[in-house]
C-alpha positions in Angstrom: 160.9 108.1 274.6 158.7 111.0 275.5 160.7 113.3 273.4 160.8 110.8 270.6 157.0 110.4 270.7 156.4 114.1 270.6 158.8 114.5 267.6 157.2 111.7 265.7 153.8 113.1 266.4 154.8 116.6 265.0 156.4 115.1 261.9 153.2 113.2 261.0 150.9 116.1 262.0 149.6 114.5 265.3 150.3 116.4 268.5 150.3 114.4 271.7 148.2 116.0 274.4 149.3 113.3 276.8 153.0 114.2 276.4 152.1 117.9 276.9 150.1 117.2 280.1 152.8 115.0 281.5 155.6 117.5 280.8 153.6 120.3 282.5 152.8 118.1 285.5 156.3 116.8 286.0 157.7 120.3 285.9 155.4 121.1 288.8 153.7 124.0 286.9 150.3 122.5 286.0 147.3 124.7 286.6 143.8 124.7 285.4 143.9 126.3 282.0 147.3 128.1 282.6 151.0 127.3 282.1 153.7 129.5 283.5 156.2 128.6 280.9 156.3 127.1 277.4 155.4 123.4 277.7 158.1 122.6 275.1 160.8 123.1 277.7 158.9 121.1 280.3 158.5 118.2 277.9 162.3 118.3 277.1 163.3 118.0 280.8 160.7 115.7 282.2 160.0 113.3 279.4 163.5 112.1 278.6 163.8 109.4 281.3 160.2 108.2 281.2 159.1 105.0 279.4 156.3 104.9 276.9 154.0 103.0 279.3 154.7 105.5 282.0 153.7 108.4 279.7 150.5 106.5 278.7 149.5 105.9 282.4 150.2 109.4 283.6 148.4 111.0 280.6 145.0 109.7 281.6 144.7 111.8 284.7 146.5 114.9 283.3 145.0 115.4 279.8 141.3 115.9 280.7 141.8 119.3 282.6 143.9 120.6 279.7 141.4 119.5 277.1 138.7 121.3 279.0 140.9 124.4 279.3 141.6 124.3 275.6 138.0 124.1 274.8 137.2 127.4 276.6 136.5 130.4 274.3 139.8 132.0 273.2 140.8 135.4 274.5 142.9 137.9 272.8 146.5 138.5 273.8 145.7 141.9 275.1 143.4 142.7 278.1 140.3 143.0 276.0 137.2 141.0 276.7 137.0 137.4 275.3 135.5 137.0 271.9 133.5 133.8 271.3 134.3 131.7 268.2 132.0 131.2 265.3 129.5 128.4 265.7 130.0 127.0 262.2 133.2 125.4 263.4 131.6 123.5 266.2 132.1 119.7 266.1 129.4 117.9 264.3 127.3 115.3 266.1 129.3 115.8 269.3 128.5 117.7 272.5 130.7 120.6 273.4 133.1 119.5 276.2 133.4 122.1 278.9 133.6 119.9 282.1 136.9 118.5 283.3 137.1 114.8 283.2 134.9 114.3 280.1 136.9 112.3 277.6 137.0 113.4 274.0 135.9 111.3 271.1 138.6 109.5 269.0 136.6 109.3 265.8 137.5 111.0 262.6 134.8 113.6 263.2 136.4 114.4 266.6 139.8 114.7 265.1 138.6 117.1 262.4 136.0 118.9 264.5 137.6 122.3 264.4 138.3 122.2 260.6 136.1 124.1 258.2 133.7 122.2 256.0 135.5 120.4 253.1 138.9 120.1 254.8 140.1 116.5 255.2 142.0 115.1 258.2 145.2 114.8 256.0 145.5 118.6 255.7 143.8 119.6 258.9 146.8 121.5 260.2 146.8 124.1 257.4 145.7 127.2 259.3 142.5 125.9 260.9 140.1 128.9 261.2 139.7 128.4 265.0 141.8 126.3 267.4 139.9 127.4 270.5 137.9 124.1 270.6 140.3 121.2 270.2 140.3 117.5 270.6 143.1 115.7 272.2 144.2 113.9 269.1 145.2 117.1 267.3 145.8 119.6 270.0 149.1 121.4 270.1 150.9 122.8 273.2 150.9 126.3 271.8 147.1 126.2 271.5 146.6 125.8 275.3 146.5 129.4 276.5 145.4 131.2 279.6 141.8 132.2 280.0 142.6 135.0 282.4 142.6 138.5 280.9 146.1 140.0 280.4 148.0 136.7 280.8 150.2 136.1 277.8 151.8 132.7 277.2 154.8 132.7 274.9 155.0 130.4 271.9 157.9 128.6 270.3 158.9 131.8 268.5 158.5 134.0 271.5 155.9 136.1 269.7 152.3 136.6 270.8 150.1 134.1 269.0 147.7 135.5 266.4 143.9 134.9 266.7 143.2 133.2 263.4 139.5 132.3 263.7 138.1 134.5 266.4 136.8 137.9 265.4 138.9 140.7 267.0 137.6 144.2 267.8 140.1 145.8 265.5 138.9 143.7 262.6 135.3 144.7 263.4 136.2 148.4 263.5 137.9 148.1 260.1 134.8 146.3 258.7 132.5 149.0 260.0 134.8 151.8 258.6 134.9 150.2 255.2 131.1 149.8 255.2 130.7 153.4 256.2 132.9 154.6 253.4 130.9 152.4 251.0 127.7 154.0 252.2 129.1 157.5 251.9 130.4 156.8 248.4 127.0 155.3 247.4 125.2 158.3 248.8 127.5 160.6 246.8 126.9 158.7 243.6 123.2 158.7 244.2 123.3 162.5 244.8 125.0 163.0 241.4 122.5 160.7 239.7 119.6 162.7 241.0 121.2 166.0 239.9 121.7 164.9 236.2 118.8 167.2 235.3 120.6 170.3 236.5 123.3 172.6 235.2 125.9 174.9 236.7 126.4 178.3 235.3 129.9 179.9 235.9 132.4 182.5 234.8 135.2 181.3 232.5 138.2 182.9 230.9 139.0 179.9 228.7 138.2 182.0 225.5 140.5 184.9 226.5 137.9 187.1 228.2 135.1 186.8 230.8 132.2 184.6 229.5 129.2 182.9 231.1 129.3 179.2 230.6 127.0 176.3 231.7 128.1 172.8 232.4 126.7 169.5 233.6 126.7 168.4 237.2 129.9 166.4 236.6 131.7 169.2 234.8 131.1 167.9 231.3 129.5 169.6 228.2 130.5 173.2 228.9 128.7 175.6 226.7 129.5 179.3 226.1 126.2 181.2 226.7 127.3 184.8 226.2 130.0 184.6 223.6 130.7 188.4 223.7 134.0 190.3 223.7 132.9 192.3 226.8 133.1 191.2 230.4 130.1 189.0 231.4 130.1 187.8 235.0 128.1 186.6 238.0 125.4 184.3 236.4 122.3 183.5 238.5 119.6 181.0 237.4 115.9 182.1 237.6 113.8 180.0 240.0 112.2 178.1 237.0 115.5 177.6 235.3 114.4 179.2 232.1 116.5 182.4 232.3 119.9 183.6 233.6 120.7 187.0 235.0 124.2 188.4 234.9 126.1 191.7 234.7 128.1 192.9 231.8 129.9 196.0 230.5 128.9 195.3 226.9 127.0 198.6 226.6 129.1 200.7 228.9 132.8 201.6 229.4 135.2 199.1 230.8 134.1 197.6 234.1 131.0 199.7 234.5 128.2 197.2 234.5 124.5 196.8 233.9 122.3 193.9 234.8 121.1 191.6 231.9 118.7 188.7 231.5 119.0 186.0 228.8 117.4 182.6 228.1 119.0 179.5 229.5 120.5 178.8 226.1 122.1 182.2 225.8 119.4 183.8 223.5 117.2 186.9 223.9 119.7 189.0 225.9 117.8 191.9 227.6 119.2 194.8 229.6 117.3 195.4 232.9 119.1 198.4 234.5 119.1 201.8 232.9 122.8 202.6 232.7 123.0 204.9 235.8 126.0 204.0 238.0 127.5 200.6 237.9 125.0 197.8 238.7 126.2 194.2 239.3 125.7 191.0 241.3 122.0 190.3 240.5 119.8 187.9 242.5 116.3 186.5 241.7 113.2 186.8 243.9 111.5 183.4 244.6 108.7 184.2 242.2 111.0 185.3 239.4 109.4 188.7 239.1 112.1 190.8 240.6 115.9 191.2 240.8 118.1 192.5 243.6 121.5 194.0 242.7 124.2 196.3 244.0 124.7 199.7 242.5 126.6 202.9 242.8 123.8 205.0 241.3 123.1 206.8 244.5 126.8 207.6 245.2 127.6 204.8 247.7 127.3 201.1 247.0 123.8 200.1 248.0 121.3 197.3 247.5 118.3 197.8 245.1 115.4 195.7 243.8 113.8 196.1 240.4 111.2 194.3 238.3 112.6 192.1 235.5 111.2 194.5 232.9 113.2 197.4 234.5 110.3 199.0 236.3 109.6 199.7 240.0 113.1 200.4 241.3 113.4 200.2 245.1 116.4 201.2 247.2 116.8 198.8 250.1 119.9 200.3 251.8 120.7 204.0 252.1 123.9 204.7 253.9 127.6 205.5 253.4 128.8 202.0 253.8 129.6 199.4 251.2 126.6 196.9 250.7 127.0 194.2 248.1 126.1 190.7 246.8 122.4 190.5 247.8 120.6 187.1 247.8 116.9 186.4 248.3 115.7 183.9 250.9 113.6 181.0 249.5 110.5 182.2 251.2 111.0 185.8 250.0 110.9 187.2 253.6 114.4 188.6 253.7 117.5 189.5 251.6 121.0 188.8 252.8 123.9 191.0 251.8 127.4 191.9 252.8 128.0 195.2 254.6 131.1 197.1 255.9 129.1 199.0 258.5 131.0 197.5 261.5 134.4 198.2 260.1 134.9 194.7 258.7 132.6 192.9 256.3 129.7 191.0 257.8 126.4 189.6 256.6 123.2 191.4 257.3 119.5 190.9 256.5 116.9 193.4 255.2 113.3 193.0 254.2 112.1 193.0 250.5 110.9 196.5 250.9 113.8 197.8 253.0 113.6 198.9 256.6 115.5 197.8 259.6 118.8 195.8 259.2 119.7 192.7 261.3 123.2 191.3 261.7 123.1 187.6 260.8 126.8 186.7 260.7 129.4 188.9 262.5 133.1 188.3 262.9 136.2 190.4 263.2 137.4 189.2 259.8 135.8 189.2 256.3 132.5 187.2 255.8 131.0 187.2 252.4 129.0 185.7 249.6 126.0 184.3 251.5 124.0 181.5 249.9 120.7 180.0 251.1 120.0 176.3 251.2 116.9 175.3 249.1 114.7 174.9 252.1 116.0 178.0 253.8 117.2 176.2 256.9 120.9 176.8 256.4 123.2 179.6 255.1 126.6 178.9 253.5 129.2 181.6 253.2 133.0 182.1 252.9 135.1 183.6 255.7 138.6 184.4 256.7 138.0 183.7 260.4 140.6 180.9 260.4 143.2 182.9 258.6 142.4 181.6 255.1 139.2 181.9 253.1 137.1 178.8 253.4 133.5 177.8 253.1 131.3 177.6 256.2 127.7 176.7 256.9 125.4 177.5 259.8 121.7 177.2 260.7 119.5 180.0 259.7 117.6 181.6 262.6 115.3 184.2 260.9 116.7 187.7 261.4 118.7 186.4 264.4 122.4 185.4 264.2 123.2 182.2 262.5 124.0 179.3 264.9 126.0 176.1 264.7 128.6 177.5 262.3 131.0 174.8 261.0 133.8 174.9 258.4 133.3 172.6 255.4 136.5 173.1 253.4 140.1 173.0 254.6 141.7 174.8 251.7 145.3 176.0 252.2 144.8 179.0 249.9 141.2 179.9 249.5 137.7 178.4 248.9 135.0 180.9 248.2 131.6 181.6 246.5 129.4 178.6 247.7 126.2 177.7 245.8 123.7 174.9 246.9 122.5 172.2 244.6 118.7 172.3 244.3 118.2 169.4 246.7 120.9 170.6 249.1 123.0 167.5 248.8 126.1 169.3 247.4 127.6 172.7 247.4 129.6 174.1 244.5 132.5 176.5 245.2 135.7 177.8 243.7 139.2 177.4 244.9 142.7 178.5 244.0 144.5 175.5 245.4 146.0 174.6 242.0 147.4 178.1 241.3 144.4 179.0 239.1 140.8 179.3 240.2 138.8 176.1 239.6 135.4 174.8 240.6 134.7 172.0 243.0 131.7 170.5 244.8 131.6 169.2 248.3 129.1 167.0 250.2 128.2 169.0 253.4 127.8 165.8 255.4 130.5 163.5 254.1 132.8 166.4 253.2 133.8 164.5 250.0 135.0 166.9 247.2 134.8 166.5 243.5 136.7 168.6 241.0 134.5 169.8 238.1 136.8 172.0 236.0 140.4 171.5 235.0 141.5 174.1 232.6 144.5 176.5 232.2 142.2 179.5 232.8 140.2 180.8 235.7 136.8 179.3 236.4 134.7 181.0 239.1 131.3 182.2 240.4 129.4 178.9 240.2 125.6 179.0 240.4 123.5 175.8 240.5 120.4 175.7 238.5 117.0 174.3 239.8 115.8 171.0 238.4 115.4 171.6 234.7 112.5 170.3 232.7 114.1 167.9 230.2 113.5 168.3 226.5 113.6 164.6 226.0 114.3 161.3 227.9 116.6 158.5 227.0 115.1 155.5 228.8 116.3 152.0 229.6 114.4 149.5 227.5 114.4 145.8 228.3 113.1 143.5 225.5 111.9 140.2 227.0 112.8 141.0 230.6 114.9 138.3 232.2 116.8 137.4 229.0 120.2 138.5 228.0 120.2 137.6 224.3 116.5 138.6 223.9 115.7 135.9 221.2 112.8 136.6 219.0 111.2 133.8 217.0 110.3 135.3 213.7 107.8 132.5 213.0 105.9 133.1 216.2 102.6 134.9 216.0 102.4 135.7 219.7 103.5 138.8 221.6 106.9 140.1 222.7 107.1 141.7 226.2 109.1 145.0 226.4 109.7 147.0 229.6 110.7 150.6 230.3 112.7 150.6 233.5 112.4 153.2 236.2 115.8 154.8 237.1 117.0 157.7 239.3 116.4 160.1 236.4 113.2 158.7 235.0 109.9 157.5 236.4 108.5 154.8 234.1 105.0 155.2 235.6 104.8 158.5 233.7 104.9 156.9 230.3 101.9 157.5 228.1 101.2 154.0 226.8 99.1 155.2 223.9 102.1 156.9 222.3 104.6 154.1 222.6 105.8 152.5 219.4 108.3 149.7 218.8 110.4 148.7 215.9 110.7 149.9 212.3 107.0 149.2 211.7 106.0 151.3 214.8 103.9 148.6 216.5 101.7 149.7 219.3 100.9 147.7 222.4 98.7 144.7 221.7 96.6 145.0 224.8 94.3 147.8 225.8 96.8 149.1 228.4 100.3 148.4 229.7 101.1 146.8 233.0 103.0 148.4 235.9 105.2 146.1 238.0 108.7 145.7 239.3 110.3 143.9 236.3 114.0 143.8 237.4 113.5 143.4 241.1 115.0 146.8 242.2 112.0 147.8 244.1 110.8 150.4 241.6 107.7 150.1 239.4 108.4 149.7 235.7 106.3 150.0 232.6 105.6 146.7 230.7 103.9 146.4 227.4 103.3 143.5 225.0 103.7 143.9 221.2 102.6 141.5 218.4 105.8 139.9 217.1 104.7 140.0 213.5 104.0 143.7 213.7 107.4 144.8 215.1 109.2 144.6 211.8 112.0 142.3 212.8 113.9 140.2 210.2 117.1 138.2 210.3 119.3 141.3 209.9 117.8 143.1 212.9 120.2 143.5 215.8 118.3 146.0 218.0 114.8 147.4 218.6 114.1 151.0 219.2 111.2 152.2 221.3 109.8 155.8 221.1 106.9 157.5 222.9 106.0 160.3 225.2 105.4 161.0 228.9 102.1 162.1 230.2 103.5 165.6 230.1 104.3 165.3 226.4 108.1 165.0 226.7 109.6 162.7 224.0 111.3 159.5 225.1 113.3 156.9 223.3 115.4 153.8 224.1 116.7 150.6 222.5 117.8 147.1 223.3 119.6 144.3 221.5 117.7 141.4 220.0 118.6 138.0 218.5 116.3 137.0 215.6 115.8 133.2 215.4 113.8 130.9 213.1 113.9 133.1 210.0 110.9 134.8 208.6 109.0 132.6 206.1 109.1 134.1 202.6 105.7 134.9 201.4 104.7 133.9 197.8 103.7 136.8 195.5 100.1 137.2 194.7 98.8 135.4 191.5 96.4 136.8 189.0 93.0 135.2 188.5 92.5 133.2 185.4 88.8 133.1 184.4 86.7 132.4 187.4 89.2 130.5 189.4 92.4 131.9 190.8 95.6 130.4 189.6 97.5 128.5 192.3 101.2 127.7 192.6 100.4 124.0 192.4 98.8 124.6 189.0 101.8 126.6 187.9 104.1 123.7 188.8 101.9 121.1 187.1 101.8 123.3 183.9 105.5 123.5 184.0 105.9 119.8 184.3 103.5 119.1 181.4 105.5 121.5 179.2 
């Protein structure tokens, strides 16, 4: 009968705690909260010759300890610390039973106490979120498990039971890892959004020869700036972003270069050096008044400085070694360059007027192409110290050696020529990992890489511009904030609110409200001044103006409204939003001529027509 009762209880979804307790007790293996063997076997051996009344009597004294043990917080199968269950699955209107001998309630609430909200007692056995706290009416033998660390009780299948409701450490680690990845991705996206007002100049061979191009921070909108049959190479942005220096052999024989300057759009190309020797690899001073470059005009390859108009030439190094690729520090106190004076190629420092040299980065292998971070606190460079050229970064220490050098890239072939973004959040570099040289960016913290170029030609020598002053802004306009359809009642004589939203690329508080016009009739704001408040709840202050509806110029065929204006600095801005005209504009009657001393009315016209 004991076996029959357990089988019937399983078929109808009701597990008998009394039968379990008796089976464990008869087998002689009952302990507080622990069973040495699966209670299924004990029930099979001990319950077969017992009557139903005997089972009922013996269950009274045996079930309470097991109920209390089952109500203890569940532990994981391994030797980890116990993890408490979530409180939202605690029984409603019933105290938590943790003392042996306390009888469990038999009500419907007690039977479904461990079920999530909304689950009825008829399907309460479908993967309950947590079976650590059970009532005796729906407890199962496999749910009674040891509370001692490291003790594993086998189940019917012989496999370790899975924790379904309790939060495990591995799941927590996965959640933290996913959240960390999300934060890193969000930071990367934010960095790109902030750099939309910058450009990257680079060398490209996509037109069959070496040309200087400029592209967006995401690799889009590449523009050929030099467009010349000669070799144009090594572009460098001026500190204000208005000009680009480069070297070219357009006025010399093949691969004998001079330094040139051009406008950021490729116009007004001017030669700076005088055609003596071969001069290349220019670099700007922080004030934009001077250029450094490498030249063979003195016989050996040395570092020079010159004014942008070609005057005041200064020789900074004077020796028989090879000195190349100079770059000025952001504060103008020193110039880094690559030198072969130690037998290999290392990075040295010299003052803006020459003088003593200081070794900044030394290694037995080749170190080259130094690049300063925007704040001057770090130096990026490429090195072969690990066998393959890769990009490294270290902390600047004045004229003393760089400290805390770490590798950023792990390129199997080569990664070279780093260049910092103007905010230091990304570093552009070139790599040959695809068989041809292409340009990538890397986040120096998250080490996330993004490919910018993907052409069949070589793309190299990236140089990141400073933040460029935009020629115009495309702003986010929100007509009637809080509405999606933006309905406009054409018969209404009130005002229509319109907001200009602040984004990562535009500060709406810089809008000059007196210049803002809306619609085809160029309506100005109705009030004396606009309002500044957070319209969309993103924590940023937006611009909000009100326009008289009858002055906007909306009719039944209008589907969008365009707003134009200027910033306080005089930079044009524009944006638009969709609208839904409603109500229909009332048709106005044409003006009637006066007849005698009284003006003719439409009523009189209708009466005259009726008389006729």
